[in-house]
A tleap script that builds the chain and sets N, CA, C and O, in Angstrom:
source leaprc.protein.ff14SB
mol = sequence {
  NMET ALA HIE PRO MET ARG ASN VAL SER PHE
  LYS LEU PRO ASP GLY LEU ASP GLU ALA LEU
  SER ASP LEU ALA ARG ARG ARG ASN SER SER
  ARG SER ALA LEU VAL ARG GLU ALA ILE GLU
  ALA LEU ALA ALA GLY THR ASN ARG SER VAL
  THR ALA VAL VAL ASP GLU LEU VAL THR PRO
  PHE ASP GLY PRO VAL ASN LEU SER THR HIE
  PRO LYS TYR MET ALA ARG TYR GLY CLYS
}
set mol.1.N position { 19.818 -14.846 69.287 }
set mol.1.CA position { 21.032 -15.246 68.623 }
set mol.1.C position { 21.015 -16.750 68.391 }
set mol.1.O position { 20.693 -17.518 69.298 }
set mol.2.N position { 21.352 -17.162 67.208 }
set mol.2.CA position { 21.353 -18.577 66.854 }
set mol.2.C position { 22.495 -19.297 67.559 }
set mol.2.O position { 23.570 -18.740 67.783 }
set mol.3.N position { 22.227 -20.537 67.898 }
set mol.3.CA position { 23.255 -21.357 68.533 }
set mol.3.C position { 24.277 -21.786 67.488 }
set mol.3.O position { 23.906 -22.134 66.367 }
set mol.4.N position { 25.566 -21.764 67.844 }
set mol.4.CA position { 26.567 -22.253 66.895 }
set mol.4.C position { 26.383 -23.756 66.697 }
set mol.4.O position { 26.023 -24.474 67.630 }
set mol.5.N position { 26.629 -24.214 65.503 }
set mol.5.CA position { 26.448 -25.631 65.191 }
set mol.5.C position { 27.741 -26.218 64.664 }
set mol.5.O position { 28.538 -25.537 64.019 }
set mol.6.N position { 27.933 -27.482 64.949 }
set mol.6.CA position { 29.077 -28.223 64.450 }
set mol.6.C position { 28.675 -29.002 63.216 }
set mol.6.O position { 27.521 -29.401 63.059 }
set mol.7.N position { 29.634 -29.206 62.354 }
set mol.7.CA position { 29.427 -30.112 61.229 }
set mol.7.C position { 29.691 -31.530 61.717 }
set mol.7.O position { 30.698 -31.795 62.372 }
set mol.8.N position { 28.783 -32.431 61.394 }
set mol.8.CA position { 28.905 -33.824 61.785 }
set mol.8.C position { 28.764 -34.662 60.521 }
set mol.8.O position { 27.906 -34.392 59.681 }
set mol.9.N position { 29.593 -35.657 60.393 }
set mol.9.CA position { 29.554 -36.528 59.222 }
set mol.9.C position { 29.121 -37.925 59.658 }
set mol.9.O position { 29.604 -38.440 60.666 }
set mol.10.N position { 28.219 -38.534 58.904 }
set mol.10.CA position { 27.813 -39.907 59.181 }
set mol.10.C position { 27.430 -40.578 57.866 }
set mol.10.O position { 27.190 -39.914 56.857 }
set mol.11.N position { 27.377 -41.892 57.899 }
set mol.11.CA position { 27.083 -42.673 56.694 }
set mol.11.C position { 25.666 -43.213 56.758 }
set mol.11.O position { 25.181 -43.620 57.814 }
set mol.12.N position { 25.009 -43.206 55.594 }
set mol.12.CA position { 23.665 -43.756 55.461 }
set mol.12.C position { 23.639 -44.723 54.294 }
set mol.12.O position { 24.308 -44.492 53.287 }
set mol.13.N position { 22.880 -45.800 54.410 }
set mol.13.CA position { 22.680 -46.647 53.236 }
set mol.13.C position { 21.885 -45.867 52.187 }
set mol.13.O position { 21.155 -44.933 52.519 }
set mol.14.N position { 22.031 -46.256 50.926 }
set mol.14.CA position { 21.387 -45.524 49.823 }
set mol.14.C position { 19.892 -45.307 50.050 }
set mol.14.O position { 19.386 -44.205 49.837 }
set mol.15.N position { 19.194 -46.340 50.475 }
set mol.15.CA position { 17.745 -46.224 50.654 }
set mol.15.C position { 17.369 -45.206 51.711 }
set mol.15.O position { 16.414 -44.450 51.532 }
set mol.16.N position { 18.103 -45.177 52.804 }
set mol.16.CA position { 17.813 -44.213 53.866 }
set mol.16.C position { 18.180 -42.796 53.440 }
set mol.16.O position { 17.499 -41.837 53.803 }
set mol.17.N position { 19.243 -42.670 52.680 }
set mol.17.CA position { 19.638 -41.363 52.152 }
set mol.17.C position { 18.554 -40.815 51.224 }
set mol.17.O position { 18.211 -39.635 51.292 }
set mol.18.N position { 18.023 -41.671 50.364 }
set mol.18.CA position { 16.942 -41.249 49.458 }
set mol.18.C position { 15.686 -40.898 50.239 }
set mol.18.O position { 15.001 -39.927 49.918 }
set mol.19.N position { 15.382 -41.690 51.272 }
set mol.19.CA position { 14.197 -41.413 52.091 }
set mol.19.C position { 14.338 -40.068 52.800 }
set mol.19.O position { 13.370 -39.314 52.898 }
set mol.20.N position { 15.526 -39.769 53.290 }
set mol.20.CA position { 15.770 -38.489 53.948 }
set mol.20.C position { 15.584 -37.327 52.975 }
set mol.20.O position { 14.973 -36.315 53.318 }
set mol.21.N position { 16.110 -37.476 51.768 }
set mol.21.CA position { 15.954 -36.428 50.750 }
set mol.21.C position { 14.496 -36.242 50.364 }
set mol.21.O position { 14.029 -35.110 50.232 }
set mol.22.N position { 13.772 -37.342 50.183 }
set mol.22.CA position { 12.346 -37.265 49.827 }
set mol.22.C position { 11.537 -36.590 50.931 }
set mol.22.O position { 10.689 -35.740 50.663 }
set mol.23.N position { 11.810 -36.979 52.162 }
set mol.23.CA position { 11.078 -36.394 53.286 }
set mol.23.C position { 11.373 -34.900 53.408 }
set mol.23.O position { 10.471 -34.103 53.667 }
set mol.24.N position { 12.625 -34.527 53.223 }
set mol.24.CA position { 12.994 -33.106 53.283 }
set mol.24.C position { 12.264 -32.321 52.200 }
set mol.24.O position { 11.781 -31.216 52.449 }
set mol.25.N position { 12.184 -32.878 51.023 }
set mol.25.CA position { 11.501 -32.206 49.913 }
set mol.25.C position { 10.008 -32.063 50.219 }
set mol.25.O position { 9.431 -30.997 50.001 }
set mol.26.N position { 9.381 -33.129 50.720 }
set mol.26.CA position { 7.947 -33.092 51.015 }
set mol.26.C position { 7.617 -32.115 52.141 }
set mol.26.O position { 6.570 -31.468 52.122 }
set mol.27.N position { 8.504 -32.012 53.108 }
set mol.27.CA position { 8.256 -31.125 54.252 }
set mol.27.C position { 8.829 -29.732 54.040 }
set mol.27.O position { 8.732 -28.872 54.916 }
set mol.28.N position { 9.432 -29.512 52.863 }
set mol.28.CA position { 10.050 -28.221 52.551 }
set mol.28.C position { 11.038 -27.823 53.656 }
set mol.28.O position { 11.001 -26.718 54.198 }
set mol.29.N position { 11.911 -28.769 53.956 }
set mol.29.CA position { 12.871 -28.601 55.033 }
set mol.29.C position { 14.243 -29.046 54.546 }
set mol.29.O position { 14.367 -29.622 53.466 }
set mol.30.N position { 15.255 -28.782 55.330 }
set mol.30.CA position { 16.590 -29.269 54.977 }
set mol.30.C position { 16.789 -30.660 55.578 }
set mol.30.O position { 16.127 -31.040 56.544 }
set mol.31.N position { 17.702 -31.395 54.991 }
set mol.31.CA position { 18.046 -32.711 55.517 }
set mol.31.C position { 18.601 -32.565 56.934 }
set mol.31.O position { 18.286 -33.363 57.817 }
set mol.32.N position { 19.425 -31.545 57.141 }
set mol.32.CA position { 20.014 -31.321 58.462 }
set mol.32.C position { 18.941 -31.066 59.516 }
set mol.32.O position { 19.019 -31.591 60.627 }
set mol.33.N position { 17.948 -30.265 59.169 }
set mol.33.CA position { 16.875 -29.959 60.121 }
set mol.33.C position { 16.112 -31.218 60.503 }
set mol.33.O position { 15.735 -31.391 61.662 }
set mol.34.N position { 15.884 -32.099 59.533 }
set mol.34.CA position { 15.172 -33.341 59.830 }
set mol.34.C position { 15.993 -34.250 60.732 }
set mol.34.O position { 15.450 -34.864 61.651 }
set mol.35.N position { 17.286 -34.344 60.482 }
set mol.35.CA position { 18.152 -35.173 61.328 }
set mol.35.C position { 18.182 -34.602 62.746 }
set mol.35.O position { 18.101 -35.359 63.713 }
set mol.36.N position { 18.297 -33.277 62.884 }
set mol.36.CA position { 18.274 -32.663 64.213 }
set mol.36.C position { 16.966 -32.965 64.929 }
set mol.36.O position { 16.957 -33.311 66.110 }
set mol.37.N position { 15.853 -32.829 64.195 }
set mol.37.CA position { 14.536 -33.094 64.778 }
set mol.37.C position { 14.432 -34.536 65.259 }
set mol.37.O position { 13.914 -34.794 66.345 }
set mol.38.N position { 14.921 -35.472 64.455 }
set mol.38.CA position { 14.857 -36.891 64.819 }
set mol.38.C position { 15.708 -37.176 66.050 }
set mol.38.O position { 15.278 -37.904 66.944 }
set mol.39.N position { 16.907 -36.611 66.104 }
set mol.39.CA position { 17.789 -36.830 67.250 }
set mol.39.C position { 17.192 -36.207 68.510 }
set mol.39.O position { 17.249 -36.803 69.586 }
set mol.40.N position { 16.621 -35.013 68.378 }
set mol.40.CA position { 15.982 -34.367 69.528 }
set mol.40.C position { 14.831 -35.213 70.055 }
set mol.40.O position { 14.673 -35.358 71.267 }
set mol.41.N position { 14.022 -35.775 69.152 }
set mol.41.CA position { 12.892 -36.609 69.562 }
set mol.41.C position { 13.386 -37.875 70.271 }
set mol.41.O position { 12.818 -38.283 71.284 }
set mol.42.N position { 14.436 -38.489 69.740 }
set mol.42.CA position { 14.990 -39.682 70.382 }
set mol.42.C position { 15.575 -39.352 71.744 }
set mol.42.O position { 15.375 -40.097 72.704 }
set mol.43.N position { 16.296 -38.242 71.837 }
set mol.43.CA position { 16.924 -37.841 73.093 }
set mol.43.C position { 15.880 -37.494 74.154 }
set mol.43.O position { 16.103 -37.706 75.346 }
set mol.44.N position { 14.754 -36.967 73.717 }
set mol.44.CA position { 13.688 -36.592 74.646 }
set mol.44.C position { 12.805 -37.782 75.004 }
set mol.44.O position { 11.920 -37.677 75.854 }
set mol.45.N position { 13.052 -38.912 74.350 }
set mol.45.CA position { 12.241 -40.096 74.613 }
set mol.45.C position { 10.886 -40.041 73.945 }
set mol.45.O position { 9.972 -40.769 74.333 }
set mol.46.N position { 10.744 -39.192 72.952 }
set mol.46.CA position { 9.483 -39.061 72.234 }
set mol.46.C position { 9.398 -40.155 71.181 }
set mol.46.O position { 10.137 -40.137 70.197 }
set mol.47.N position { 8.522 -41.079 71.383 }
set mol.47.CA position { 8.318 -42.147 70.408 }
set mol.47.C position { 7.038 -41.858 69.644 }
set mol.47.O position { 5.939 -41.937 70.194 }
set mol.48.N position { 7.193 -41.527 68.389 }
set mol.48.CA position { 6.023 -41.257 67.555 }
set mol.48.C position { 5.651 -42.530 66.812 }
set mol.48.O position { 6.518 -43.274 66.356 }
set mol.49.N position { 4.385 -42.763 66.698 }
set mol.49.CA position { 3.930 -43.944 65.975 }
set mol.49.C position { 4.059 -43.713 64.475 }
set mol.49.O position { 4.174 -42.581 64.005 }
set mol.50.N position { 4.038 -44.799 63.753 }
set mol.50.CA position { 4.070 -44.719 62.291 }
set mol.50.C position { 2.875 -43.917 61.805 }
set mol.50.O position { 2.997 -43.122 60.873 }
set mol.51.N position { 1.733 -44.118 62.422 }
set mol.51.CA position { 0.520 -43.394 62.029 }
set mol.51.C position { 0.699 -41.891 62.208 }
set mol.51.O position { 0.262 -41.116 61.357 }
set mol.52.N position { 1.323 -41.471 63.284 }
set mol.52.CA position { 1.540 -40.037 63.513 }
set mol.52.C position { 2.445 -39.443 62.444 }
set mol.52.O position { 2.215 -38.327 61.978 }
set mol.53.N position { 3.468 -40.186 62.060 }
set mol.53.CA position { 4.381 -39.702 61.022 }
set mol.53.C position { 3.651 -39.620 59.688 }
set mol.53.O position { 3.783 -38.626 58.974 }
set mol.54.N position { 2.886 -40.648 59.343 }
set mol.54.CA position { 2.160 -40.672 58.071 }
set mol.54.C position { 1.129 -39.549 58.032 }
set mol.54.O position { 0.937 -38.924 56.988 }
set mol.55.N position { 0.465 -39.286 59.151 }
set mol.55.CA position { -0.529 -38.209 59.192 }
set mol.55.C position { 0.062 -36.861 58.797 }
set mol.55.O position { -0.630 -36.029 58.211 }
set mol.56.N position { 1.344 -36.640 59.115 }
set mol.56.CA position { 1.991 -35.388 58.740 }
set mol.56.C position { 2.287 -35.309 57.249 }
set mol.56.O position { 2.403 -34.220 56.686 }
set mol.57.N position { 2.407 -36.471 56.614 }
set mol.57.CA position { 2.849 -36.503 55.225 }
set mol.57.C position { 1.727 -36.659 54.215 }
set mol.57.O position { 1.893 -36.304 53.048 }
set mol.58.N position { 0.590 -37.185 54.645 }
set mol.58.CA position { -0.488 -37.530 53.722 }
set mol.58.C position { -1.624 -36.526 53.845 }
set mol.58.O position { -1.995 -36.124 54.947 }
set mol.59.N position { -2.160 -36.135 52.724 }
set mol.59.CA position { -3.324 -35.266 52.701 }
set mol.59.C position { -4.529 -36.042 53.206 }
set mol.59.O position { -4.759 -37.169 52.768 }
set mol.60.N position { -5.293 -35.471 54.108 }
set mol.60.CA position { -6.456 -36.192 54.639 }
set mol.60.C position { -7.418 -36.607 53.535 }
set mol.60.O position { -7.597 -35.890 52.550 }
set mol.61.N position { -8.032 -37.764 53.708 }
set mol.61.CA position { -9.004 -38.300 52.768 }
set mol.61.C position { -10.340 -37.638 53.026 }
set mol.61.O position { -10.825 -37.634 54.157 }
set mol.62.N position { -10.935 -37.079 51.992 }
set mol.62.CA position { -12.225 -36.425 52.124 }
set mol.62.C position { -13.306 -37.379 51.649 }
set mol.62.O position { -13.562 -37.498 50.451 }
set mol.63.N position { -13.919 -38.037 52.571 }
set mol.63.CA position { -14.957 -38.995 52.213 }
set mol.63.C position { -15.456 -39.694 53.455 }
set mol.63.O position { -15.110 -39.311 54.572 }
set mol.64.N position { -16.268 -40.720 53.265 }
set mol.64.CA position { -16.805 -41.438 54.408 }
set mol.64.C position { -15.677 -42.106 55.194 }
set mol.64.O position { -14.690 -42.565 54.621 }
set mol.65.N position { -15.840 -42.149 56.494 }
set mol.65.CA position { -14.816 -42.725 57.357 }
set mol.65.C position { -14.670 -44.219 57.102 }
set mol.65.O position { -13.552 -44.732 57.054 }
set mol.66.N position { -15.781 -44.920 56.939 }
set mol.66.CA position { -15.725 -46.359 56.750 }
set mol.66.C position { -16.600 -46.735 55.560 }
set mol.66.O position { -17.825 -46.784 55.669 }
set mol.67.N position { -15.969 -46.997 54.440 }
set mol.67.CA position { -16.724 -47.314 53.229 }
set mol.67.C position { -17.547 -48.588 53.382 }
set mol.67.O position { -18.574 -48.739 52.719 }
set mol.68.N position { -17.120 -49.496 54.233 }
set mol.68.CA position { -17.819 -50.778 54.359 }
set mol.68.C position { -19.179 -50.642 55.028 }
set mol.68.O position { -20.002 -51.550 54.912 }
set mol.69.N position { -19.442 -49.551 55.718 }
set mol.69.CA position { -20.743 -49.386 56.368 }
set mol.69.C position { -21.549 -48.230 55.789 }
set mol.69.O position { -22.667 -47.975 56.238 }
set mol.70.N position { -21.012 -47.538 54.815 }
set mol.70.CA position { -21.707 -46.396 54.221 }
set mol.70.C position { -22.773 -46.933 53.262 }
set mol.70.O position { -22.442 -47.648 52.315 }
set mol.71.N position { -24.051 -46.597 53.494 }
set mol.71.CA position { -25.141 -47.146 52.675 }
set mol.71.C position { -24.955 -46.920 51.174 }
set mol.71.O position { -25.274 -47.798 50.373 }
set mol.72.N position { -24.451 -45.770 50.795 }
set mol.72.CA position { -24.266 -45.461 49.373 }
set mol.72.C position { -23.358 -46.495 48.701 }
set mol.72.O position { -23.606 -46.899 47.564 }
set mol.73.N position { -22.324 -46.913 49.396 }
set mol.73.CA position { -21.350 -47.836 48.810 }
set mol.73.C position { -21.744 -49.296 49.013 }
set mol.73.O position { -21.192 -50.183 48.361 }
set mol.74.N position { -22.682 -49.548 49.900 }
set mol.74.CA position { -23.106 -50.921 50.167 }
set mol.74.C position { -24.377 -51.294 49.390 }
set mol.74.O position { -24.778 -52.458 49.406 }
set mol.75.N position { -25.016 -50.335 48.712 }
set mol.75.CA position { -26.300 -50.559 48.080 }
set mol.75.C position { -26.310 -51.743 47.111 }
set mol.75.O position { -27.263 -52.522 47.103 }
set mol.76.N position { -25.280 -51.886 46.308 }
set mol.76.CA position { -25.259 -52.962 45.310 }
set mol.76.C position { -24.297 -54.085 45.671 }
set mol.76.O position { -24.003 -54.946 44.840 }
set mol.77.N position { -23.809 -54.080 46.898 }
set mol.77.CA position { -22.860 -55.098 47.321 }
set mol.77.C position { -23.490 -56.479 47.298 }
set mol.77.O position { -24.563 -56.677 47.868 }
set mol.78.N position { -22.855 -57.416 46.661 }
set mol.78.CA position { -23.323 -58.796 46.627 }
set mol.78.C position { -24.341 -59.089 45.553 }
set mol.78.O position { -24.862 -60.203 45.493 }
set mol.79.N position { -24.646 -58.115 44.693 }
set mol.79.CA position { -25.666 -58.364 43.654 }
set mol.79.C position { -24.996 -58.611 42.336 }
set mol.79.O position { -25.673 -58.840 41.333 }
savepdb mol mol.pdb
quit
C-alpha cells in the first residue's frame, strides 16, 4: 500500500525551476519524485559529488580514456 502524501508548496528561483524541469525530463521522472529523492538524500546525509550526478545524466564517452597519451592522436602533434 502506498504511503499517503501531503501537498507541500515552496518557491524556487526561475533558474532552479527550469533545472528541475529539465532534470525531470531527462530522467523520465516527475518533479515531485526528484524533490523527494533530493530531500531523502540530504536527510540521510548522503552527499553525492558533482561527478556522480553528471555520470547519471551523460552518456559514457566511447573512446580512449586519455587522448593526450593515445599514440594515434599524438602521432602528428607538434608538426
